[in-house]
Backbone as XML, in Angstrom:
<?xml version="1.0"?>
<chain id="A" units="angstrom">
  <residue number="1" name="MET">
    <atom name="N" x="-64.579" y="-24.107" z="-38.222"/>
    <atom name="CA" x="-63.413" y="-24.784" z="-37.740"/>
    <atom name="C" x="-63.065" y="-25.896" z="-38.714"/>
  </residue>
  <residue number="2" name="PRO">
    <atom name="N" x="-61.914" y="-25.838" z="-39.336"/>
    <atom name="CA" x="-61.516" y="-26.934" z="-40.226"/>
    <atom name="C" x="-60.913" y="-28.085" z="-39.420"/>
  </residue>
  <residue number="3" name="PHE">
    <atom name="N" x="-61.045" y="-29.283" z="-39.926"/>
    <atom name="CA" x="-60.437" y="-30.461" z="-39.323"/>
    <atom name="C" x="-59.582" y="-31.149" z="-40.380"/>
  </residue>
  <residue number="4" name="PRO">
    <atom name="N" x="-58.358" y="-30.669" z="-40.569"/>
    <atom name="CA" x="-57.493" y="-31.285" z="-41.575"/>
    <atom name="C" x="-56.906" y="-32.607" z="-41.077"/>
  </residue>
  <residue number="5" name="HIS">
    <atom name="N" x="-56.711" y="-33.516" z="-41.977"/>
    <atom name="CA" x="-56.089" y="-34.809" z="-41.699"/>
    <atom name="C" x="-54.684" y="-34.780" z="-42.286"/>
  </residue>
  <residue number="6" name="ALA">
    <atom name="N" x="-53.758" y="-35.481" z="-41.679"/>
    <atom name="CA" x="-52.382" y="-35.499" z="-42.172"/>
    <atom name="C" x="-52.310" y="-35.944" z="-43.632"/>
  </residue>
  <residue number="7" name="LYS">
    <atom name="N" x="-53.166" y="-36.871" z="-44.030"/>
    <atom name="CA" x="-53.160" y="-37.337" z="-45.424"/>
    <atom name="C" x="-53.876" y="-36.364" z="-46.356"/>
  </residue>
  <residue number="8" name="GLY">
    <atom name="N" x="-54.549" y="-35.373" z="-45.799"/>
    <atom name="CA" x="-55.271" y="-34.402" z="-46.611"/>
    <atom name="C" x="-54.445" y="-33.170" z="-46.945"/>
  </residue>
  <residue number="9" name="MET">
    <atom name="N" x="-53.148" y="-33.215" z="-46.692"/>
    <atom name="CA" x="-52.294" y="-32.061" z="-46.969"/>
    <atom name="C" x="-52.062" y="-31.865" z="-48.469"/>
  </residue>
  <residue number="10" name="GLN">
    <atom name="N" x="-52.217" y="-32.919" z="-49.244"/>
    <atom name="CA" x="-52.014" y="-32.848" z="-50.693"/>
    <atom name="C" x="-53.355" y="-32.887" z="-51.406"/>
  </residue>
  <residue number="11" name="LYS">
    <atom name="N" x="-53.505" y="-32.045" z="-52.392"/>
    <atom name="CA" x="-54.696" y="-32.091" z="-53.241"/>
    <atom name="C" x="-54.551" y="-33.260" z="-54.190"/>
  </residue>
  <residue number="12" name="PRO">
    <atom name="N" x="-55.555" y="-33.994" z="-54.553"/>
    <atom name="CA" x="-56.958" y="-33.879" z="-54.199"/>
    <atom name="C" x="-57.339" y="-34.677" z="-52.958"/>
  </residue>
  <residue number="13" name="LEU">
    <atom name="N" x="-56.341" y="-35.203" z="-52.219"/>
    <atom name="CA" x="-56.660" y="-35.996" z="-51.033"/>
    <atom name="C" x="-57.369" y="-35.173" z="-49.956"/>
  </residue>
  <residue number="14" name="ASP">
    <atom name="N" x="-57.208" y="-33.851" z="-50.006"/>
    <atom name="CA" x="-57.902" y="-32.995" z="-49.040"/>
    <atom name="C" x="-59.409" y="-33.165" z="-49.128"/>
  </residue>
  <residue number="15" name="LEU">
    <atom name="N" x="-59.919" y="-33.417" z="-50.328"/>
    <atom name="CA" x="-61.361" y="-33.590" z="-50.510"/>
    <atom name="C" x="-61.861" y="-34.886" z="-49.881"/>
  </residue>
  <residue number="16" name="VAL">
    <atom name="N" x="-60.975" y="-35.849" z="-49.711"/>
    <atom name="CA" x="-61.351" y="-37.144" z="-49.155"/>
    <atom name="C" x="-61.172" y="-37.175" z="-47.632"/>
  </residue>
  <residue number="17" name="PHE">
    <atom name="N" x="-60.016" y="-36.681" z="-47.139"/>
    <atom name="CA" x="-59.666" y="-36.853" z="-45.739"/>
    <atom name="C" x="-60.077" y="-35.699" z="-44.830"/>
  </residue>
  <residue number="18" name="ASN">
    <atom name="N" x="-60.012" y="-34.476" z="-45.304"/>
    <atom name="CA" x="-60.305" y="-33.315" z="-44.451"/>
    <atom name="C" x="-61.799" y="-33.174" z="-44.215"/>
  </residue>
  <residue number="19" name="ARG">
    <atom name="N" x="-62.154" y="-32.653" z="-43.057"/>
    <atom name="CA" x="-63.557" y="-32.409" z="-42.719"/>
    <atom name="C" x="-63.731" y="-30.947" z="-42.320"/>
  </residue>
  <residue number="20" name="GLY">
    <atom name="N" x="-64.944" y="-30.460" z="-42.486"/>
    <atom name="CA" x="-65.225" y="-29.073" z="-42.147"/>
    <atom name="C" x="-65.039" y="-28.193" z="-43.361"/>
  </residue>
  <residue number="21" name="PRO">
    <atom name="N" x="-65.055" y="-26.921" z="-43.140"/>
    <atom name="CA" x="-65.131" y="-26.285" z="-41.823"/>
    <atom name="C" x="-66.538" y="-26.357" z="-41.242"/>
  </residue>
  <residue number="22" name="LEU">
    <atom name="N" x="-66.585" y="-26.469" z="-39.918"/>
    <atom name="CA" x="-67.842" y="-26.442" z="-39.182"/>
    <atom name="C" x="-67.949" y="-25.095" z="-38.486"/>
  </residue>
  <residue number="23" name="PRO">
    <atom name="N" x="-69.144" y="-24.555" z="-38.375"/>
    <atom name="CA" x="-69.297" y="-23.235" z="-37.752"/>
    <atom name="C" x="-68.990" y="-23.278" z="-36.257"/>
  </residue>
  <residue number="24" name="ILE">
    <atom name="N" x="-68.248" y="-22.298" z="-35.801"/>
    <atom name="CA" x="-67.924" y="-22.191" z="-34.379"/>
    <atom name="C" x="-67.789" y="-20.709" z="-34.058"/>
  </residue>
  <residue number="25" name="GLY">
    <atom name="N" x="-68.226" y="-20.322" z="-32.896"/>
    <atom name="CA" x="-68.137" y="-18.921" z="-32.506"/>
    <atom name="C" x="-67.158" y="-18.733" z="-31.376"/>
  </residue>
  <residue number="26" name="GLY">
    <atom name="N" x="-67.095" y="-17.521" z="-30.900"/>
    <atom name="CA" x="-66.252" y="-17.234" z="-29.754"/>
    <atom name="C" x="-65.164" y="-16.229" z="-30.062"/>
  </residue>
  <residue number="27" name="ASP">
    <atom name="N" x="-64.625" y="-15.679" z="-29.007"/>
    <atom name="CA" x="-63.509" y="-14.751" z="-29.125"/>
    <atom name="C" x="-62.644" y="-14.920" z="-27.886"/>
  </residue>
  <residue number="28" name="THR">
    <atom name="N" x="-61.798" y="-13.973" z="-27.603"/>
    <atom name="CA" x="-60.868" y="-14.126" z="-26.487"/>
    <atom name="C" x="-61.553" y="-14.151" z="-25.127"/>
  </residue>
  <residue number="29" name="ASP">
    <atom name="N" x="-62.833" y="-13.819" z="-25.051"/>
    <atom name="CA" x="-63.564" y="-13.824" z="-23.788"/>
    <atom name="C" x="-64.491" y="-15.031" z="-23.640"/>
  </residue>
  <residue number="30" name="THR">
    <atom name="N" x="-64.393" y="-16.007" z="-24.527"/>
    <atom name="CA" x="-65.269" y="-17.163" z="-24.532"/>
    <atom name="C" x="-64.522" y="-18.386" z="-24.023"/>
  </residue>
  <residue number="31" name="PRO">
    <atom name="N" x="-65.080" y="-19.149" z="-23.071"/>
    <atom name="CA" x="-64.409" y="-20.380" z="-22.653"/>
    <atom name="C" x="-64.255" y="-21.337" z="-23.837"/>
  </residue>
  <residue number="32" name="CYS">
    <atom name="N" x="-63.102" y="-21.989" z="-23.906"/>
    <atom name="CA" x="-62.804" y="-22.969" z="-24.976"/>
    <atom name="C" x="-62.886" y="-22.354" z="-26.365"/>
  </residue>
  <residue number="33" name="GLN">
    <atom name="N" x="-62.561" y="-21.092" z="-26.487"/>
    <atom name="CA" x="-62.685" y="-20.410" z="-27.768"/>
    <atom name="C" x="-61.589" y="-20.835" z="-28.741"/>
  </residue>
  <residue number="34" name="PRO">
    <atom name="N" x="-61.887" y="-20.735" z="-30.032"/>
    <atom name="CA" x="-60.822" y="-20.887" z="-31.015"/>
    <atom name="C" x="-60.021" y="-19.591" z="-31.070"/>
  </residue>
  <residue number="35" name="ALA">
    <atom name="N" x="-58.791" y="-19.705" z="-31.491"/>
    <atom name="CA" x="-57.962" y="-18.505" z="-31.600"/>
    <atom name="C" x="-58.386" y="-17.715" z="-32.828"/>
  </residue>
  <residue number="36" name="MET">
    <atom name="N" x="-58.370" y="-16.424" z="-32.690"/>
    <atom name="CA" x="-58.674" y="-15.576" z="-33.840"/>
    <atom name="C" x="-57.623" y="-14.491" z="-33.909"/>
  </residue>
  <residue number="37" name="LEU">
    <atom name="N" x="-57.354" y="-14.074" z="-35.104"/>
    <atom name="CA" x="-56.397" y="-12.995" z="-35.319"/>
    <atom name="C" x="-57.200" y="-11.720" z="-35.531"/>
  </residue>
  <residue number="38" name="HIS">
    <atom name="N" x="-57.002" y="-10.747" z="-34.679"/>
    <atom name="CA" x="-57.844" y="-9.550" z="-34.692"/>
    <atom name="C" x="-57.659" y="-8.707" z="-35.936"/>
  </residue>
  <residue number="39" name="GLN">
    <atom name="N" x="-56.551" y="-8.853" z="-36.641"/>
    <atom name="CA" x="-56.294" y="-8.011" z="-37.802"/>
    <atom name="C" x="-56.920" y="-8.566" z="-39.098"/>
  </residue>
  <residue number="40" name="VAL">
    <atom name="N" x="-57.574" y="-9.723" z="-39.036"/>
    <atom name="CA" x="-58.202" y="-10.307" z="-40.220"/>
    <atom name="C" x="-59.670" y="-10.583" z="-39.922"/>
  </residue>
  <residue number="41" name="PRO">
    <atom name="N" x="-60.499" y="-10.756" z="-40.955"/>
    <atom name="CA" x="-61.906" y="-11.080" z="-40.703"/>
    <atom name="C" x="-62.024" y="-12.340" z="-39.847"/>
  </residue>
  <residue number="42" name="TYR">
    <atom name="N" x="-63.116" y="-12.419" z="-39.052"/>
    <atom name="CA" x="-63.277" y="-13.520" z="-38.099"/>
    <atom name="C" x="-63.160" y="-14.873" z="-38.789"/>
  </residue>
  <residue number="43" name="ASP">
    <atom name="N" x="-62.319" y="-15.691" z="-38.262"/>
    <atom name="CA" x="-62.151" y="-17.075" z="-38.675"/>
    <atom name="C" x="-61.157" y="-17.695" z="-37.711"/>
  </residue>
  <residue number="44" name="ASN">
    <atom name="N" x="-61.252" y="-18.987" z="-37.511"/>
    <atom name="CA" x="-60.262" y="-19.654" z="-36.670"/>
    <atom name="C" x="-59.001" y="-19.822" z="-37.498"/>
  </residue>
  <residue number="45" name="LYS">
    <atom name="N" x="-57.969" y="-19.077" z="-37.193"/>
    <atom name="CA" x="-56.752" y="-19.075" z="-37.993"/>
    <atom name="C" x="-55.561" y="-19.718" z="-37.303"/>
  </residue>
  <residue number="46" name="ALA">
    <atom name="N" x="-55.606" y="-19.896" z="-36.011"/>
    <atom name="CA" x="-54.396" y="-20.309" z="-35.325"/>
    <atom name="C" x="-54.556" y="-21.649" z="-34.604"/>
  </residue>
  <residue number="47" name="TRP">
    <atom name="N" x="-55.435" y="-21.752" z="-33.627"/>
    <atom name="CA" x="-55.561" y="-22.956" z="-32.829"/>
    <atom name="C" x="-56.907" y="-22.965" z="-32.120"/>
  </residue>
  <residue number="48" name="ALA">
    <atom name="N" x="-57.219" y="-24.085" z="-31.529"/>
    <atom name="CA" x="-58.402" y="-24.200" z="-30.686"/>
    <atom name="C" x="-58.134" y="-25.311" z="-29.681"/>
  </residue>
  <residue number="49" name="PRO">
    <atom name="N" x="-58.654" y="-25.189" z="-28.456"/>
    <atom name="CA" x="-58.495" y="-26.287" z="-27.510"/>
    <atom name="C" x="-59.191" y="-27.523" z="-28.062"/>
  </residue>
  <residue number="50" name="SER">
    <atom name="N" x="-58.513" y="-28.639" z="-28.056"/>
    <atom name="CA" x="-59.123" y="-29.826" z="-28.654"/>
    <atom name="C" x="-59.611" y="-30.792" z="-27.574"/>
  </residue>
  <residue number="51" name="LEU">
    <atom name="N" x="-58.713" y="-31.521" z="-26.947"/>
    <atom name="CA" x="-59.134" y="-32.462" z="-25.913"/>
    <atom name="C" x="-59.699" y="-31.698" z="-24.725"/>
  </residue>
  <residue number="52" name="ARG">
    <atom name="N" x="-60.885" y="-32.059" z="-24.334"/>
    <atom name="CA" x="-61.508" y="-31.483" z="-23.136"/>
    <atom name="C" x="-61.918" y="-32.650" z="-22.253"/>
  </residue>
  <residue number="53" name="GLN">
    <atom name="N" x="-61.638" y="-32.550" z="-20.982"/>
    <atom name="CA" x="-62.109" y="-33.597" z="-20.087"/>
    <atom name="C" x="-62.429" y="-33.042" z="-18.709"/>
  </residue>
  <residue number="54" name="ILE">
    <atom name="N" x="-63.395" y="-33.678" z="-18.092"/>
    <atom name="CA" x="-63.807" y="-33.348" z="-16.736"/>
    <atom name="C" x="-63.508" y="-34.593" z="-15.905"/>
  </residue>
  <residue number="55" name="VAL">
    <atom name="N" x="-62.604" y="-34.455" z="-14.961"/>
    <atom name="CA" x="-62.186" y="-35.590" z="-14.143"/>
    <atom name="C" x="-62.791" y="-35.439" z="-12.753"/>
  </residue>
  <residue number="56" name="ASN">
    <atom name="N" x="-63.565" y="-36.421" z="-12.362"/>
    <atom name="CA" x="-64.164" y="-36.463" z="-11.031"/>
    <atom name="C" x="-63.293" y="-37.382" z="-10.181"/>
  </residue>
  <residue number="57" name="MET">
    <atom name="N" x="-62.384" y="-36.802" z="-9.407"/>
    <atom name="CA" x="-61.446" y="-37.598" z="-8.620"/>
    <atom name="C" x="-62.147" y="-38.398" z="-7.521"/>
  </residue>
  <residue number="58" name="GLY">
    <atom name="N" x="-63.352" y="-38.012" z="-7.162"/>
    <atom name="CA" x="-64.102" y="-38.750" z="-6.160"/>
    <atom name="C" x="-64.813" y="-39.966" z="-6.724"/>
  </residue>
  <residue number="59" name="ASP">
    <atom name="N" x="-65.043" y="-39.968" z="-8.040"/>
    <atom name="CA" x="-65.740" y="-41.072" z="-8.698"/>
    <atom name="C" x="-65.336" y="-41.083" z="-10.164"/>
  </residue>
  <residue number="60" name="LEU">
    <atom name="N" x="-64.283" y="-41.823" z="-10.485"/>
    <atom name="CA" x="-63.763" y="-41.831" z="-11.853"/>
    <atom name="C" x="-64.774" y="-42.335" z="-12.876"/>
  </residue>
  <residue number="61" name="SER">
    <atom name="N" x="-65.780" y="-43.058" z="-12.441"/>
    <atom name="CA" x="-66.798" y="-43.538" z="-13.383"/>
    <atom name="C" x="-67.679" y="-42.397" z="-13.887"/>
  </residue>
  <residue number="62" name="ARG">
    <atom name="N" x="-67.549" y="-41.216" z="-13.298"/>
    <atom name="CA" x="-68.343" y="-40.059" z="-13.732"/>
    <atom name="C" x="-67.526" y="-39.064" z="-14.558"/>
  </residue>
  <residue number="63" name="CYS">
    <atom name="N" x="-66.317" y="-39.449" z="-14.985"/>
    <atom name="CA" x="-65.491" y="-38.565" z="-15.814"/>
    <atom name="C" x="-66.102" y="-38.438" z="-17.203"/>
  </residue>
  <residue number="64" name="GLN">
    <atom name="N" x="-65.806" y="-37.304" z="-17.843"/>
    <atom name="CA" x="-66.312" y="-37.045" z="-19.189"/>
    <atom name="C" x="-65.170" y="-36.515" z="-20.055"/>
  </residue>
  <residue number="65" name="VAL">
    <atom name="N" x="-65.281" y="-36.731" z="-21.380"/>
    <atom name="CA" x="-64.196" y="-36.346" z="-22.286"/>
    <atom name="C" x="-64.758" y="-36.087" z="-23.685"/>
  </residue>
  <residue number="66" name="ILE">
    <atom name="N" x="-64.035" y="-35.313" z="-24.456"/>
    <atom name="CA" x="-64.355" y="-35.104" z="-25.875"/>
    <atom name="C" x="-63.062" y="-34.794" z="-26.603"/>
  </residue>
  <residue number="67" name="ILE">
    <atom name="N" x="-62.925" y="-35.302" z="-27.809"/>
    <atom name="CA" x="-61.786" y="-34.982" z="-28.663"/>
    <atom name="C" x="-62.304" y="-34.867" z="-30.097"/>
  </residue>
  <residue number="68" name="PRO">
    <atom name="N" x="-61.990" y="-33.753" z="-30.761"/>
    <atom name="CA" x="-62.501" y="-33.605" z="-32.122"/>
    <atom name="C" x="-61.504" y="-34.156" z="-33.116"/>
  </residue>
  <residue number="69" name="PRO">
    <atom name="N" x="-61.918" y="-34.499" z="-34.297"/>
    <atom name="CA" x="-63.321" y="-34.619" z="-34.654"/>
    <atom name="C" x="-63.900" y="-35.955" z="-34.251"/>
  </residue>
  <residue number="70" name="GLY">
    <atom name="N" x="-63.048" y="-36.896" z="-33.822"/>
    <atom name="CA" x="-63.524" y="-38.204" z="-33.396"/>
    <atom name="C" x="-62.368" y="-39.020" z="-32.858"/>
  </residue>
  <residue number="71" name="GLN">
    <atom name="N" x="-62.611" y="-40.287" z="-32.641"/>
    <atom name="CA" x="-61.585" y="-41.125" z="-32.026"/>
    <atom name="C" x="-60.873" y="-42.010" z="-33.027"/>
  </residue>
  <residue number="72" name="SER">
    <atom name="N" x="-61.051" y="-41.778" z="-34.309"/>
    <atom name="CA" x="-60.379" y="-42.593" z="-35.309"/>
    <atom name="C" x="-59.832" y="-41.704" z="-36.406"/>
  </residue>
  <residue number="73" name="GLY">
    <atom name="N" x="-58.627" y="-41.952" z="-36.808"/>
    <atom name="CA" x="-58.040" y="-41.267" z="-37.961"/>
    <atom name="C" x="-58.193" y="-42.090" z="-39.222"/>
  </residue>
  <residue number="74" name="ARG">
    <atom name="N" x="-58.990" y="-43.147" z="-39.150"/>
    <atom name="CA" x="-59.150" y="-44.059" z="-40.270"/>
    <atom name="C" x="-60.419" y="-43.724" z="-41.043"/>
  </residue>
  <residue number="75" name="LEU">
    <atom name="N" x="-60.227" y="-43.295" z="-42.275"/>
    <atom name="CA" x="-61.351" y="-42.969" z="-43.144"/>
    <atom name="C" x="-62.281" y="-44.176" z="-43.264"/>
  </residue>
  <residue number="76" name="GLY">
    <atom name="N" x="-63.555" y="-43.957" z="-43.172"/>
    <atom name="CA" x="-64.525" y="-45.042" z="-43.256"/>
    <atom name="C" x="-64.993" y="-45.511" z="-41.893"/>
  </residue>
  <residue number="77" name="SER">
    <atom name="N" x="-64.270" y="-45.157" z="-40.841"/>
    <atom name="CA" x="-64.700" y="-45.521" z="-39.495"/>
    <atom name="C" x="-65.879" y="-44.646" z="-39.090"/>
  </residue>
  <residue number="78" name="ALA">
    <atom name="N" x="-66.805" y="-45.232" z="-38.361"/>
    <atom name="CA" x="-67.939" y="-44.448" z="-37.845"/>
    <atom name="C" x="-67.463" y="-43.391" z="-36.858"/>
  </residue>
  <residue number="79" name="HIS">
    <atom name="N" x="-66.234" y="-43.534" z="-36.368"/>
    <atom name="CA" x="-65.694" y="-42.610" z="-35.373"/>
    <atom name="C" x="-64.732" y="-41.596" z="-35.982"/>
  </residue>
  <residue number="80" name="TYR">
    <atom name="N" x="-64.672" y="-41.544" z="-37.322"/>
    <atom name="CA" x="-63.759" y="-40.627" z="-38.003"/>
    <atom name="C" x="-64.092" y="-39.170" z="-37.693"/>
  </residue>
  <residue number="81" name="VAL">
    <atom name="N" x="-65.346" y="-38.812" z="-37.772"/>
    <atom name="CA" x="-65.787" y="-37.452" z="-37.419"/>
    <atom name="C" x="-66.968" y="-37.491" z="-36.461"/>
  </residue>
  <residue number="82" name="GLY">
    <atom name="N" x="-67.110" y="-38.604" z="-35.747"/>
    <atom name="CA" x="-68.273" y="-38.828" z="-34.906"/>
    <atom name="C" x="-68.437" y="-37.877" z="-33.738"/>
  </residue>
  <residue number="83" name="LEU">
    <atom name="N" x="-67.374" y="-37.195" z="-33.317"/>
    <atom name="CA" x="-67.482" y="-36.320" z="-32.151"/>
    <atom name="C" x="-67.412" y="-34.837" z="-32.508"/>
  </residue>
  <residue number="84" name="ALA">
    <atom name="N" x="-67.272" y="-34.514" z="-33.765"/>
    <atom name="CA" x="-67.130" y="-33.116" z="-34.166"/>
    <atom name="C" x="-68.317" y="-32.263" z="-33.738"/>
  </residue>
  <residue number="85" name="GLU">
    <atom name="N" x="-69.515" y="-32.747" z="-33.955"/>
    <atom name="CA" x="-70.698" y="-31.965" z="-33.591"/>
    <atom name="C" x="-70.798" y="-31.779" z="-32.077"/>
  </residue>
  <residue number="86" name="PHE">
    <atom name="N" x="-70.452" y="-32.801" z="-31.313"/>
    <atom name="CA" x="-70.443" y="-32.673" z="-29.852"/>
    <atom name="C" x="-69.432" y="-31.609" z="-29.429"/>
  </residue>
  <residue number="87" name="TRP">
    <atom name="N" x="-68.236" y="-31.659" z="-30.015"/>
    <atom name="CA" x="-67.163" y="-30.730" z="-29.662"/>
    <atom name="C" x="-67.558" y="-29.288" z="-29.995"/>
  </residue>
  <residue number="88" name="ILE">
    <atom name="N" x="-68.123" y="-29.080" z="-31.181"/>
    <atom name="CA" x="-68.545" y="-27.744" z="-31.618"/>
    <atom name="C" x="-69.560" y="-27.159" z="-30.631"/>
  </residue>
  <residue number="89" name="ARG">
    <atom name="N" x="-70.439" y="-27.997" z="-30.098"/>
    <atom name="CA" x="-71.491" y="-27.533" z="-29.182"/>
    <atom name="C" x="-71.056" y="-27.504" z="-27.715"/>
  </residue>
  <residue number="90" name="GLY">
    <atom name="N" x="-69.785" y="-27.849" z="-27.455"/>
    <atom name="CA" x="-69.292" y="-27.830" z="-26.082"/>
    <atom name="C" x="-69.764" y="-29.000" z="-25.244"/>
  </residue>
  <residue number="91" name="LYS">
    <atom name="N" x="-70.184" y="-30.072" z="-25.889"/>
    <atom name="CA" x="-70.679" y="-31.257" z="-25.176"/>
    <atom name="C" x="-69.520" y="-32.209" z="-24.883"/>
  </residue>
  <residue number="92" name="VAL">
    <atom name="N" x="-69.735" y="-33.114" z="-23.956"/>
    <atom name="CA" x="-68.759" y="-34.140" z="-23.611"/>
    <atom name="C" x="-69.442" y="-35.503" z="-23.586"/>
  </residue>
  <residue number="93" name="ARG">
    <atom name="N" x="-68.642" y="-36.548" z="-23.573"/>
    <atom name="CA" x="-69.137" y="-37.921" z="-23.546"/>
    <atom name="C" x="-68.568" y="-38.627" z="-22.317"/>
  </residue>
  <residue number="94" name="PRO">
    <atom name="N" x="-69.219" y="-39.670" z="-21.831"/>
    <atom name="CA" x="-68.666" y="-40.406" z="-20.688"/>
    <atom name="C" x="-67.301" y="-41.010" z="-21.031"/>
  </residue>
  <residue number="95" name="LYS">
    <atom name="N" x="-66.390" y="-40.952" z="-20.092"/>
    <atom name="CA" x="-65.091" y="-41.602" z="-20.234"/>
    <atom name="C" x="-65.171" y="-42.893" z="-19.443"/>
  </residue>
  <residue number="96" name="LEU">
    <atom name="N" x="-64.999" y="-43.996" z="-20.110"/>
    <atom name="CA" x="-65.204" y="-45.300" z="-19.479"/>
    <atom name="C" x="-63.970" y="-45.701" z="-18.677"/>
  </residue>
  <residue number="97" name="TRP">
    <atom name="N" x="-64.164" y="-45.929" z="-17.372"/>
    <atom name="CA" x="-63.078" y="-46.326" z="-16.483"/>
    <atom name="C" x="-63.244" y="-47.757" z="-15.999"/>
  </residue>
  <residue number="98" name="ALA">
    <atom name="N" x="-64.446" y="-48.120" z="-15.602"/>
    <atom name="CA" x="-64.677" y="-49.456" z="-15.034"/>
    <atom name="C" x="-64.633" y="-50.512" z="-16.137"/>
  </residue>
  <residue number="99" name="TRP">
    <atom name="N" x="-63.865" y="-51.555" z="-15.896"/>
    <atom name="CA" x="-63.698" y="-52.608" z="-16.896"/>
    <atom name="C" x="-65.037" y="-53.215" z="-17.300"/>
  </residue>
  <residue number="100" name="GLU">
    <atom name="N" x="-65.951" y="-53.373" z="-16.364"/>
    <atom name="CA" x="-67.264" y="-53.941" z="-16.688"/>
    <atom name="C" x="-68.003" y="-53.066" z="-17.701"/>
  </residue>
  <residue number="101" name="ARG">
    <atom name="N" x="-67.930" y="-51.766" z="-17.518"/>
    <atom name="CA" x="-68.619" y="-50.856" z="-18.447"/>
    <atom name="C" x="-67.915" y="-50.839" z="-19.804"/>
  </residue>
  <residue number="102" name="ILE">
    <atom name="N" x="-66.613" y="-50.899" z="-19.796"/>
    <atom name="CA" x="-65.859" y="-50.962" z="-21.064"/>
    <atom name="C" x="-66.284" y="-52.201" z="-21.838"/>
  </residue>
  <residue number="103" name="GLU">
    <atom name="N" x="-66.324" y="-53.329" z="-21.170"/>
    <atom name="CA" x="-66.745" y="-54.582" z="-21.839"/>
    <atom name="C" x="-68.180" y="-54.476" z="-22.357"/>
  </residue>
  <residue number="104" name="ARG">
    <atom name="N" x="-69.062" y="-53.880" z="-21.568"/>
    <atom name="CA" x="-70.478" y="-53.767" z="-21.946"/>
    <atom name="C" x="-70.664" y="-52.857" z="-23.159"/>
  </residue>
  <residue number="105" name="GLU">
    <atom name="N" x="-69.890" y="-51.781" z="-23.260"/>
    <atom name="CA" x="-70.094" y="-50.805" z="-24.315"/>
    <atom name="C" x="-69.142" y="-50.964" z="-25.503"/>
  </residue>
  <residue number="106" name="ALA">
    <atom name="N" x="-68.267" y="-51.927" z="-25.440"/>
    <atom name="CA" x="-67.304" y="-52.127" z="-26.530"/>
    <atom name="C" x="-68.021" y="-52.522" z="-27.822"/>
  </residue>
  <residue number="107" name="GLU">
    <atom name="N" x="-67.568" y="-51.957" z="-28.917"/>
    <atom name="CA" x="-68.109" y="-52.302" z="-30.229"/>
    <atom name="C" x="-67.303" y="-53.428" z="-30.865"/>
  </residue>
  <residue number="108" name="GLY">
    <atom name="N" x="-66.094" y="-53.631" z="-30.402"/>
    <atom name="CA" x="-65.242" y="-54.665" z="-30.972"/>
    <atom name="C" x="-63.869" y="-54.588" z="-30.337"/>
  </residue>
  <residue number="109" name="ARG">
    <atom name="N" x="-62.961" y="-55.367" z="-30.864"/>
    <atom name="CA" x="-61.579" y="-55.402" z="-30.380"/>
    <atom name="C" x="-60.649" y="-55.310" z="-31.564"/>
  </residue>
  <residue number="110" name="LEU">
    <atom name="N" x="-59.534" y="-54.621" z="-31.342"/>
    <atom name="CA" x="-58.482" y="-54.555" z="-32.373"/>
    <atom name="C" x="-57.388" y="-55.531" z="-32.009"/>
  </residue>
</chain>
């Protein structure tokens, strides 16, 4: 699965901004599968579900979310590709709802 960045559309910036490809499996019968074109050798050629979230309406503090490849489009950020491996493996992360937990887990402020 490739993770192209908008600034990586031009060479040689693609070598700096783009990430992947990372290995991913699946076909039309796999949950959260990447799209594949049956007339060409296996590869993700079209699309893949990106944002995934599990919302617990009974307890929002138990919601989970993942977005590839990470939560930052800024090169050099620890979050630039920090979630790609989680996403590839079908994992999710806690989605912080309670202000107390947000304050406790915050790394900084913008």
